[in-house]
N, C-alpha and C positions, 0 to 999 in steps of 0.2 A: 595163636596165643597159646591152645591148647597143648601144640608140639613142644612151646615153649617150656610151659608149666610142667611137662612130662620129664623134659630135658632136665629141668630144675630138681625135681624129686629125684632123677637118677644120680645126682650129686649126694644126696644125703648118706651119711655116716663114712663119707670120703674124704682125703685130705684136698681139698678144693684148690689152696694154695700151691700144692705140689701140680693139679693138674693143670693150674694156670700156668706155671713155670713152664710146663711140658709144651704147652701151646705156645708160649712166647718163642721157645726154642723151635719149633717146628716152623714157626712162620718165620724164623731168624730177626727177632726183634732183641734188641737189647735190654735187658729188665733195669739197666741202671736210667736209660732214657725217663723224659718227663712221664709220658701217657703208659709206657708198659710196665712204670712202677707203681702208678696210679692204679691198674687194673689187676696188680700181683698185690697190693695192699688191699684193696677193696675183697680181693678172693680171701684173704686170711682172714679177715673180720666176718666171713659169713659161718653161722652156725646151724644147726639143724632146723633151729626156730626159725630163724630169717629165711631158710630157705622153702620151709613150708608156708610161711607168711608171703613169700614171691610166688611161689607156685598157686596159692589159695588167690592172689591178688589177680595173678594171668588168668586162671579159670573165671573167675568173676568178671574180668573185662571181655575174655573171651565170649562168653555168655551172653554178655549185655549187647556186645556187637552182634553176636549170632541172633539175637531176637530183634534188633534193630534192621538187619537186613532182610529177613524173614516179614518184617512188616512191612517195608520198603517195597518188597518183591510182590506183597498182597495188595499194594496201595494204601495203606492203613493211616490215617491222619497222624496217630498217636506216634507212628515211626519217624513221620516228618518233622514231628517238633522234637524227637528225641534226635534225630541228625542233627537239625541246626542247633541244638542246645549243646551237645556234645562236640560240635565241629566250631561252634563258638566258644569252648570253655579253650581251647588251644591257642586263640588269638593271640590272647594279652600275652602268652608265653613266648609267642614265635616274635612279638613285638619288642620284646625285652631284649630277645636274642639279638636282633638288628640293632638294637643301641648299643649292645656290647662290641658290636663289630659286623661290617658288612660282609656277606656272602652270597653268593647266586643261589645257594642250597638254601638258606634261610629266605630269601626273596621269593623262591620259587615255591617253599612248603607254604608261605603267607598267600600267596595269589591262589593258590589250589586251594586252601584252606578257606579263604573269603570267597572264591566262585562255590564251592560247595554248598557253603551256607546262604551264599545268596540263592541258590538254586533253590534250597527247602524253602528258604523263607517264600519267594516268589511261587510255590508250588502250594503253601500255605493261603497266599492272599489269593490265588487263582481259583482254590477251592472255597475259600468264604466266600468270594463273590459270585460263585456256581450255586453256593446254599447247600443243606444240609446233603 
């Protein structure tokens, strides 16, 4: 996420829509098609303020994930709670995506996320049974 945030900051004071158009040309995508045109329109709406917001969001997200990883590495209980809670936040969105259309990628994401949350909850339960 830190690299993504840095990449976003590198777009400050530049014509993001022109860069997006170059990217579409490089990958030989037709800008008139649905998804490339959505990408091009979104790039045209990016202002410097929005780029700063996206970069800051990426930095905060990366920091939280780094702290979570550190806590899990050191086997801290708070990190297990954080991992279970943050993983659980994605499950409703993944279920919603599956209701919009079945896809193996959606199923895989849901199964993996439920497994991760299950492992964290199981670790918390075993830790509670073992005592403080």
